[in-house]
TIKESE-166545 format. One record per atom (N, C-alpha, C): x, y, z; residue in three letters. Coordinates in steps of 0.05 Angstrom, whole numbers, plus 5000, padded with zeros to 4 digits. Example, Ala and Ser with C-alpha at 12.3 -4.5 7.8 and 13.67 -1.06 7.14 Angstrom:
# residues 2
526448865156ALA
524649105156ALA
526449345156ALA
525749555142SER
527349795143SER
525850015157SER
This chain:
# residues 279
446382737566MET
445282487556MET
443082387566MET
442682417596PHE
440082357608PHE
437882517600PHE
438382737589GLY
436082917581GLY
435082817555GLY
436982747537LEU
436182627512LEU
434882357512LEU
435682187533PHE
434581947537PHE
431781997546PHE
431182187566GLY
428582247576GLY
426782347552GLY
427882487534LYS
426182587512LYS
425582377496LYS
427182217488SER
426781977471SER
424481797482SER
424781757505LYS
422881567523LYS
420281717520LYS
420081957523ARG
417382087525ARG
416382107498ARG
417982127475LYS
416982107450LYS
415781847444LYS
416981637454LYS
415981327450LYS
413381307463LYS
413081417484GLU
410481407502GLU
408181547486GLU
409181787476ILE
406981947460ILE
405981777436ILE
408181647420LYS
407881537398LYS
405981297400LYS
406181147424SER
404980887430SER
402380907444SER
401581137455THR
399081167472THR
397281387453THR
394881267455PHE
392781437441PHE
391581667458PHE
391281887447LYS
390282137460LYS
389182287439LYS
386682377445GLU
385182587424GLU
386182887435GLU
387382997412TYR
388283287418TYR
386483487405TYR
386183717418GLY
384483937407GLY
386284117389GLY
385284377388TYR
386984567372TYR
386784847387TYR
388685007377GLU
388785307384GLU
388785457358GLU
387685707364ILE
387585877340ILE
390286057334ILE
391685997314HIS
393586147306HIS
392786377285HIS
394186587285LYS
393486807268LYS
395886907249LYS
395186947225PHE
397387007206PHE
396087247189PHE
398187427185GLN
397687697169GLN
398187667142GLN
396287747125THR
396887757096THR
396188027084THR
397588087063SER
397588377053SER
394488417041SER
393388217026GLU
390788267013GLU
388588197029GLU
388688007050TYR
386687897064TYR
386288007092TYR
388488107103GLY
388688197128GLY
389587967145GLY
388187967169GLU
388587717188GLU
387187517183GLU
388687277183ILE
387286997176ILE
387586827201ILE
385286687212ASP
385486507230ASP
385786217222ASP
387386087238PHE
387585797230PHE
387785647254PHE
385985427256ALA
385685227278ALA
388285037275ALA
390085057295HIS
392484877293HIS
392284637313HIS
392384397301TRP
392084177317TRP
394384127337TRP
393784067362GLN
395684067383GLN
396883797384GLN
396583617365HIS
398283397367HIS
400983437364HIS
402683317387PRO
405583387389PRO
406983327362PRO
406283147346PHE
407683077322PHE
406683257297PHE
404883417302ASN
403983607282ASN
406083827275ASN
406983837254GLN
408584077245GLN
407784327244GLN
408784557254PRO
407884837251PRO
407584887222PRO
405385067217ILE
404785157189ILE
404685427190ILE
405085547164THR
404785837158THR
402985887134THR
401386107140ILE
399586177116ILE
400386457111ILE
401386507085GLY
402386767078GLY
401686827049GLY
402887047040ASP
402287147013ASP
403386976992ASP
405586846998THR
406986656978THR
405186426973THR
404186286995HIS
402686066991HIS
400086136976HIS
398686346984ILE
396386436973ILE
396586486939ILE
398986626934ASP
399586706905ASP
400086476890ASP
401086276903PHE
401886016887PHE
399085886877PHE
397085866896TYR
394585786886TYR
392885946867TYR
393586216871LYS
392386406850LYS
393486336823LYS
395986256821SER
397186216794SER
395885956782SER
394685786799LEU
393385546787LEU
390185546788LEU
388985756797SER
386485796797SER
385386076794SER
382986146796SER
381886406796SER
379286436811SER
378486706816LYS
376186746835LYS
373986606822LYS
372186466840GLY
369786326835GLY
370286076825GLY
372485956825GLY
373285686813GLY
373085486838GLY
373085216826LEU
373085016845LEU
375584866846LEU
376684836872ILE
379084666879ILE
378384426897ILE
379084186888ILE
378883956904ILE
381383876919ILE
381583846946ASP
383783806960ASP
383283526973ASP
384683326962ILE
384383046972ILE
386682986991ILE
385882917015GLY
388082867036GLY
388883127047GLY
387083287057THR
387383577064THR
388583607092THR
388583377108TYR
389383377134TYR
387883577153TYR
389183787162THR
387483957179THR
386884217165THR
387584227140GLY
386984467125GLY
389184677116GLY
391684607121ASP
393584757118ASP
394284837086ASP
393384677070THR
393084767042THR
390484867033THR
388484757048THR
385484797041THR
385285117046THR
385985227067VAL
385585507072VAL
386785707052VAL
388985667044PRO
390185877024PRO
388985816997PRO
388385556991MET
386585506966MET
383985656966MET
382485666990ALA
379885786991ALA
380386106989ALA
382686216999LEU
382986506997LEU
383386566967LEU
384886376955ALA
385386416927ALA
382986436906ALA
381086236913VAL
378586256896VAL
376386416908VAL
376486496932GLY
374886706943GLY
372186606954GLY
370786786967LYS
368086686976LYS
366186576956LYS
366386676930GLN
364586596910GLN
365586336898GLN
367986246905GLY
369185986895GLY
368485776915GLY
369785526910LEU
368985316931LEU
371585106932LEU
372285046955VAL
374084866958VAL
372884596973VAL
372984386962LEU
372084116975LEU
374583976988LEU
374783947015GLY
377083847027GLY
376183547038GLY
377583357027LEU
377183077038LEU
379382997058LEU
378482937084GLU
379882807106GLU
378582597117GLU
379282317114PRO
377882117124PRO
378682057157PRO
381082157163ASN
381982117192ASN
379882287208ASN
378182167226PRO
376582317243PRO
377682517263PRO
380182467270TYR
381582647289TYR
382482897277TYR
383782867251ALA
384683097235ALA
382483217223ALA
380083077219TYR
377583207205TYR
376383427227TYR
376483367248LYS
375383527268LYS
376683817267LYS
379283797263ILE
380684057261ILE
380284197233ILE
379984027212LEU
379184147185LEU
376684267186LEU
374584147202GLU
371784227207GLU
372184497217GLU
373484547236ALA
373984787252ALA
374985017233ALA
376784927218ASN
377985137197ASN
376085227175ASN
374185037171SER
372085107149SER
370285327162SER
370085337187LYS
368185527199LYS
369385787206LYS
372385817201LEU
373986077204LEU
373986227179LEU
374486497179ASN
374786637153ASN
372586627135ASN
370186597143THR
367686527127THR
367086747109THR
367987037118ASP
367387237101ASP
369187247075ASP
371387097075LYS
373287067053LYS
373486807039LYS
372386587051THR
372886317041THR
370086177040THR
370285947024ASN
367585757021ASN
369085477021ASN
369285347044ILE
370385087047ILE
368484867056ILE
367984657041ILE
366184447051ILE
368184217056ILE
368184137084PRO
369983907092PRO
368183657087PRO
369683437077LEU
368383197071LEU
369882957089LEU
368382777105PRO
369782587121PRO
370182327110PRO
371382307087PHE
371782017075PHE
374382057055PHE
375081807048ALA
377281787030ALA
376081757004ALA
377481846980ALA
376781816953ALA
377781536945ALA
375781356940THR
376281086931THR
374381016904THR
375080766896LYS
373680716873LYS
370680616878LYS
370480476903GLU
367980396912GLU
367180476940GLU
364980486946ASP
363980556974ASP
364480326991ASP
365580407016GLY
366180187035GLY
368180267056GLY
368980087073GLU
370880147093GLU
373780067084GLU
375780247090VAL
378480177084VAL
380380197106VAL
382680097106THR
384380097128THR
386780317122THR
387280507140PHE
389480717138PHE
391580607159PHE
393980677152ASN
396080617170ASN
397580847181ASN
398180917205TYR
399481117217TYR
401881047235TYR
403681257236SER
406181187254SER
406081227281SER
403281327292ASP
403281367320ASP
400381307327ASP
399881227353ALA
397081147362ALA
395281357361ALA
395981617359SER
393981817357SER
393281937331SER
394481797308PHE
393781797282PHE
394282087270PHE
396982177272CYS
397882437261CYS
398882377233CYS
400682207229ASN
402282157203ASN
401681897190ASN
400481887167GLY
399881657155GLY
398081667131GLY
396581437122GLY
394981457098GLY
394281157091GLY
393581107067TYR
392580887056TYR
394980697045TYR
396780667065LEU
399180537062LEU
398880227055LEU
396680107062SER
396179847057SER
396179767030SER
396079967013GLN
395679926982GLN
398279926967GLN
400580036980ILE
402980016964ILE
404479756969ILE
406279686951LYS
407779446950LYS
409679406972LYS
411079626979ASN
413179646999ASN
411979667027ASN
411879457044GLN
410479487069GLN
412279577093GLN
414879607086LYS
416779697105LYS
416579997110LYS
414280097117HIS
414180397119HIS
413780467150HIS
413780287168GLY
413880327197GLY
410980467209GLY
408980457196HIS
406480577201HIS
404880307213HIS
405180257234LYS
403580007245LYS
400880047259LYS
400280297263TYR
397480347277TYR
395280367254TYR
393480207257GLU
391280167238GLU
388880347246GLU
387580467227LEU
385180617231LEU
383280547209LEU
380980467215LYS
378780417195LYS
377180687187LYS
377180747165VAL
375780997153VAL
373980937130VAL
372281147123THR
370081087103THR
371481187076THR
370681037057GLY
371681097029GLY
369081107011GLY
369181316994LYS
367081336976LYS
367881356947LYS
366181236931ASP
366881286900ASP
366481586894ASP
368781686894PHE
368881976889PHE
367982106862PHE
368381986842ASP
367582056815ASP
364282066815ASP
363181856828LYS
360181826830LYS
359382076848LYS
360782086871TYR
359682306891TYR
359882566881TYR
361782636863LEU
362082926852LEU
359882956832LEU
359482766814ARG
357482786792ARG
354582816805ARG
354082686827GLU
351582676839GLU
351082936857GLU
353183046868ASN
352683256889ASN
353983526880ASN
355683556859TYR
357083786849TYR
357283796822TYR
355283716808ALA
355483706778ALA
355484016767ALA
354284206782GLU
354284456773GLU
356984616776GLU
358584506794TRP
360984616799TRP
363684516782TRP
363084256774LEU
364984126759LEU
366184256735LEU
364784406719PRO
365784566698PRO
367484796707PRO
367684866732LYS
369285066744LYS
371784936758LYS
372084686755LEU
374184556766LEU
376984636758LEU
378684776772GLN
381284876762GLN
383684756774GLN
383384636799LEU
385484496810LEU
384684246826LEU
386084026823LEU
385583796838LEU
388383726851LEU
388283716880LYS
390483646894LYS
390283386906LYS
392183216905VAL
391882946917VAL
394582916933VAL
394082836960ASP
396482776979ASP
395582536994ASP
396082306985ALA
394782056996ALA
397081847003ALA
399481937009GLU
401581737018GLU
401781517003GLU
402281526975GLY
402581316957GLY
400281236943GLY
397981296950PHE
395281226939PHE
394481416917PHE
396181626910ASP
395481816892ASP
394781716864ASP
396181536851SER
395581426825SER
392881316825SER
392281136844GLU
389681016845GLU
387381216844GLU
387781416861ILE
385481646860ILE
385481766833ILE
387581826823LEU
387681966798LEU
386681796775LEU
387081516776GLU
385881346758GLU
382981336761GLU
381681336786ASN
379181306791ASN
377581586783ASN
379081786782MET
378082046772MET
378782116743MET
379481936729SER
380381946703SER
378382076685SER
375982026687GLY
373582136671GLY
373382436676GLY
373582486702ILE
373382816707ILE
375882966699ILE
378082806702ILE
380582956691ILE
380483006664ILE
379682806646SER
379582856617SER
377383046607SER
375283046623GLU
373083236614GLU
373583506622GLU
374583546648PHE
374583816657PHE
377583946657PHE
379383796656ARG
382283836653ARG
383384066673ARG
383083986699PRO
384184166717PRO
387284146720PRO
388684366731ASN
391384316741ASN
391284086761ASN
393483946765ILE
393483736783ILE
396283756800ILE
396183736826MET
398283666845MET
397983446856MET
400283296858ALA
400383036871ALA
402982986887ALA
403182756898GLU
405582686915GLU
406882436905GLU
409382426902CYS
410782196899CYS
411882076925CYS
410781876935TYR
411781786963TYR
414181636961TYR
416381676980LYS
418981586976LYS
419181266974LYS
417181106985LYS
417580846985LYS
415980716962LYS
414980846941LEU
414080726919LEU
416180586904LEU
414980356889THR
416980206871THR
417180366843THR
418980306827MET
419080446802MET
416580386783MET
415180156786GLU
412680096775GLU
410280266783GLU
410580306811GLU
408580496822GLU
408980796815GLU
411480846811ARG
412081136803ARG
411381196774ARG
411781016756HIS
410881036731HIS
408081056727HIS
406580886745ALA
403580866745ALA
402681166753ALA
403781286770LEU
403181546781LEU
403581756757LEU
406081746745TYR
406481926722TYR
404681886702TYR
403881646694ASP
401881576671ASP
399281686677ASP
398581666704SER
395781766711SER
395182036704SER
397382216701MET
396982496693MET
397782526664MET
399982416657ALA
401082466629ALA
399382386607ALA
398082146613LYS
396282026591LYS
393882206583LYS
393482426597HIS
391182606591HIS
392282846575HIS
394482806566ASP
395883016552ASP
396683256571ASP
397983176593TYR
399183376612TYR
401983376611TYR
402983606617THR
405983626621THR
406483606651THR
408383426659VAL
408783366685VAL
411383486699VAL
411383646722TYR
413383796730TYR
413883716760TYR
416283736771MET
417083726796MET
416283996810MET
415083986835ASN
414284196848ASN
415284206876ASN
417784316878ASP
418984326904ASP
418884626915ASP
420184646939THR
419984906951THR
421185166934THR
423285106919HIS
424185336905HIS
421985426884HIS
420685206872TYR
418685296849TYR
416085436864TYR
415685316889LEU
413185426904LEU
413985746909LEU
416285806918THR
417186066924THR
417186256904THR
418086136878SER
418186306853SER
415386346842SER
413386196849GLY
410686216839GLY
410186136811GLY
412485986799PHE
411985906771PHE
411786166753PHE
413386316756VAL
413186566738VAL
413186536707VAL
414686316700ASP
414486246670ASP
415385966670ASP
415485856646ASP
416085566640ASP
418985516649ASP
420685726645ALA
423585676651ALA
423885606679ALA
422185666700ASP
422385606726ASP
421285326734ASP
420485186714ARG
419384916720ARG
421384686713ARG
421584476729VAL
423184226722VAL
421384016712VAL
421583966688LYS
420083766674LYS
420883476684LYS
418783326689LEU
419183046698LEU
418482886674LEU
420082636675THR
419782416652THR
419382156670THR
418481946655PRO
418481686672PRO
421081606683PRO
423481686669GLU
426081636680GLU
426681776705GLU
425982036705THR
426682186731THR
424882156752THR
423081996750MET
421081916771MET
422681746792MET
424881666786LYS
426781486803LYS
427681646827LYS
427581916827ILE
428682076850ILE
427681956875ILE
429581896896LYS
428581746919LYS
426981906939LYS
427482166941LYS
426382316962LYS
423282346954LYS
421882416975HIS
419082506973HIS
418782746960HIS
417282796938PHE
416983036925PHE
414583066915PHE
413783356910GLU
411083406899GLU
411283456868GLU
408983396858ILE
408683396827ILE
406483596821ILE
406883736799LEU
404783916789LEU
404783846756LEU
402283786749ALA
401483756720ALA
399683936711ALA
400484026687ILE
398884246673ILE
398184136646ILE
395384196641PRO
394184076616PRO
395484246591PRO
396384096570ASN
397284226544ASN
395184336527ASN
């Protein structure tokens, strides 16, 4: 019992005390790409990740060599790296991470495996207008959190605030990556409840270039916010599916493997991933 108490006390100390953590290089073996290096953030609350054939093949099913993928809320790059392997050196992955502490790890990952990948890290949040915004985190070293100040349910337990930069992302893309936008194949958004606003702000790009979309339904969202998230994709003539671990593993072999979502089934209480496919 004393041991458990000691661990709990230590966890509380870590949670409430700011410290900047570095990274160590982990290596993963893949059948097609050989050994892949990954900079793993040493923050004690950062979960271990794996990069393998299953993850890469999933992103291959939603993109192709030479394509553009946009990864919003990329964290340290655990999704960005397999995405970049899927589209290859001739493709491009834009990874947005406004948290400066996680961004340093993402930046390190963008400089690894450069013979196989092309990753451009971007240190800002995708917002409607340029400016400073407040993110909320569950610990003082800013591991887990996001733009939670924007959701209606404020009982999220993320009390540590971090000021980050936001940019009008539609404008930014059209000014800096206009030549790549026709190659946009996948848009992934993981913004802790802010997903629908990001998708609304990118409505013009979605309707014009019609990429596959991955998003997150944060468990604290109200039904009104869940319906807004669903509509932000479905209104562009997309079919919306649940994207959980089983379907990631199966690689979406065919339509029978997909669980279709409707506004009514968005009431599922747990946190879940969404995949939207243009019709």
